[in-house]
N, C-alpha and C positions, 0 to 999 in steps of 0.2 A: 562486553556482551550487553545487549539492550534488554531491558525488562518490558515485556508486553503485558498490559493489564488485561483483565478478563473481558472487558468491553471490546478491546481491540481484537482479541482472539475470537470472540463470538462473531464479530463483524466479518472477519476473514473467512471463518467457516461458512457463514451464510452466503457470502458473495464471491467465493473462490471461483465459481464457474464463469465469472466475467473475464478471468485471465487464463483459466485452464479448462481443457475439454473434459477431463475426468477429475474427480475429487483427489486432492493431494493429502487431505487430512480429514479425519472423522471425529476426533476428540480434541478437547482443548490442549492436551499434552502433545498430540501429534501436530496441531497447528503451531504451537510454540516452537517445537523442534524444527519444523519446516521453515518458519520465519527466521529462526536463528541461523539455519543452514544457508539460506539465501541472503542473509544480512539485510533483511527488510528494515526500513527506518520509519519512525513516526516523526512528523514535523507539525509545527504549530499552525501554519496558515497556507493558503494557496500560493502566496508569494514565496514561501519556503519550498513548496513543491516545484515551482518554476526554477528557483535557484539550484535545487538538487539536480534537475534535469540538465540545466545549463552547465553545471560543474561536471556532469558525467558525459558531456559532449553531444547531448541531444539538441536538435534544432527545434526550439520551441518559440522562437522569436515572433512568428506570426500567429501563434495560438492564443485564443482568449482564455480567461480564467475558467469559463464554462467548459471549453474544450479540454483543458488540462484536467478538470474534475472528472470528465468522462473517459479519460485515458484508461485502458484496461489495467494498467499497473497501479492506478490510484484508487484507494479505498477510503472514501470520506467516513470519518468516525462520528458517532452521535455527539461527542463532546466538542466537535468543531475542529479536531485535529485530522490529519491525513496519514494513512498507512501507505507506504510506497513499497511494492513488491516487484522485483525484477525477476521474472520466472525465466 
């Protein structure tokens, strides 16, 4: 099980509308439970975001790093990492 730090949870709470039409969590605890349930991952760089999508079978070959960052499943974190949530 992955440990999500408070910064990650707060970012997800604030930005969850980019992926979901309605809020899926309202508290840090709910956010953590939701991220655990959908097996969200945190990666260190945009290159690792690309690797994650390639390994999961997504066609990201023609996408720029900027386009990857703007994908609804990708949440850039203030510390430079990325949260990937497949809803």
